[in-house]
C-alpha positions in Angstrom: 111.4 188.8 48.3 114.0 186.0 47.9 111.2 183.1 46.4 109.7 186.2 44.2 113.5 187.4 42.4 114.3 183.4 41.9 110.7 183.0 40.4 111.2 186.3 38.1 115.1 184.9 37.2 113.8 181.6 36.2 111.3 183.3 34.1 113.5 185.6 32.5 115.7 182.9 31.5 112.9 180.9 30.2 112.1 183.9 27.8 115.5 184.7 26.8 115.8 180.5 25.9 112.5 181.0 24.0 114.1 184.1 22.1 117.3 182.1 21.2 115.1 179.0 20.2 112.7 181.2 17.8 115.4 183.5 16.5 117.2 180.0 15.6 114.6 178.7 14.0 113.6 181.6 11.9 117.3 181.7 10.6 117.0 177.9 9.7 113.7 178.9 7.8 115.4 181.7 6.0 118.4 179.6 4.7 116.0 177.2 3.9 113.7 179.7 1.6 116.8 180.7 0.1 118.0 177.2 -1.1 114.3 177.0 -2.6 114.3 180.0 -4.5 117.8 179.3 -6.0 116.8 175.9 -6.9 113.1 177.4 -8.4 115.5 180.0 -10.4 117.3 177.0 -11.7 114.4 175.1 -12.7 113.3 178.2 -14.6 116.5 178.0 -16.5 116.2 174.3 -17.2 112.6 175.1 -18.3 113.3 177.7 -21.2 116.1 175.4 -21.9 114.0 172.3 -22.5 111.1 175.1 -24.3 114.1 176.1 -26.8 115.0 172.2 -27.4 111.2 171.7 -28.1 111.0 174.3 -30.5 114.0 173.2 -32.5 113.2 169.6 -32.3 109.6 170.0 -33.4 110.4 172.5 -36.8 108.5 171.3 -39.4 111.3 171.1 -41.9 113.2 168.9 -39.4 110.1 166.4 -38.5 109.5 166.4 -42.4 113.2 165.4 -43.6 112.8 163.0 -40.4 110.1 161.4 -41.8 111.4 160.9 -45.1 114.6 159.9 -43.9 113.9 157.5 -40.8 110.3 156.2 -41.7 110.3 156.6 -45.5 107.1 158.4 -45.5 106.4 161.1 -48.5 103.9 163.6 -49.1 100.8 162.3 -50.8 100.1 162.8 -54.6 98.1 166.1 -54.9 95.1 163.9 -56.5 94.7 162.0 -53.3 94.7 164.7 -50.9 90.8 165.4 -49.5 90.2 169.1 -47.8 88.2 169.7 -45.2 86.7 172.7 -44.0 86.2 173.2 -40.8 83.5 175.9 -40.6 80.6 173.9 -42.6 82.3 170.3 -42.2 81.8 169.7 -46.0 84.4 167.4 -47.5 85.8 168.9 -50.7 88.3 167.8 -53.7 90.7 170.4 -55.1 
């Protein structure tokens, strides 16, 4: 009988240690999950800011102004322009 009690006591202690270990691991994983959620939210905010910045930098008026100032580019004369129709693929001149 005493052996059975000792065996049961050891079994109960092992189960208790298993429960404590699994709870500790679950808490660690939960904290890590919260950190990753915060990081994902920060990345979403940064993505939105980058999209705004890209939209601002790619505005046609800004691009045209920089092309003229920094690259000395200019619009071609209208008589030198060629128009291409996408539906038929034919080249036409104005």
